[in-house]
N, C-alpha and C positions, 0 to 999 in steps of 0.2 A: 503492500499499500505506499509504504513511504518513498519508491521508485516512482507511480504515477502521479503524487505530490509534487517531486521535482520537477517529473515534467511536466504536468502544467504551470508550474510557478515558471512566467515567461516574460515577464516585466524587463527590461534589462539594465546593466550598473556597471557604470564603469569599471574596466579591468584592464591597465594600461600594461598591469605586469605580464597579456597574452598579447600584446600586439604593437604597444605603443600611443600614444597617446590617441586618446579621441574613440581605442577601441572599446566596443561592449561586449557583456557576457550575461547571458540567463541566469537572472535569480536564482532559478532552480537545480541548473546542470552548476554554477559558481559554487551553489550549497552544500552540491555531494560530493566536489571535490574538496572542495575544505575539509568536508566528514572523513570522508575516505581517504585525504593524503598520508596524513601521521602515519597508518599504519603500511599501505601500498610504501610509500617512501624506506619506512623501519627494515621491508623486507628485500627493499631493493638496494638497498644500500649492506644489507647481512649478505645476501648471494653474491654484489660482486666484491664482496671482500675473499671470499670464499672462492670462489672462480673468476680470478682477474681479468685470464685472459677471454671471459667468456664478451659477444655483445647483446648487447641492452634491445630489445626488441618491443614494444609497446603496441599493444589492440584490445579491442576491445569492439561490445553489440550492442546495441539500441545506446541504454544510460548510459553503459561503460562504452562505449565509446565516445561517447563526453569529456566520459572521466581522465582516456588514455591520450587525447588533445591534448588536455590540460596536464597531465604529465610529463605527454613528451614534449611540450613549449618550456615546463619549470625543468625539467633535465637537462636539455638543450641548453639554455639561458646557467646551466649551475656548471657543473663538473663533465659531462658526458655530452660531448657538441655532435658523436655521433649516434645520437640515438633514432633508433628508426622508425617511424609510425606506418603501421600497416593496418 
């Protein structure tokens, strides 16, 4: 049910961290990513520390695809510039 609620929260909010000045994101999608970020980033960091030679590919479906776009954007601007988004 929470995913459906995130899908219908389509009002836009500024999110320059994902595209520069003037960028806008759906508050539902952005909120979903902000809630998911800590766990996702913790898992990614742990996996790459254990397997430093691995390439990072981010993917998702439906609401997970939105999270994947935000994740790839953040990871590319952090210390993983070669993240692949599928």
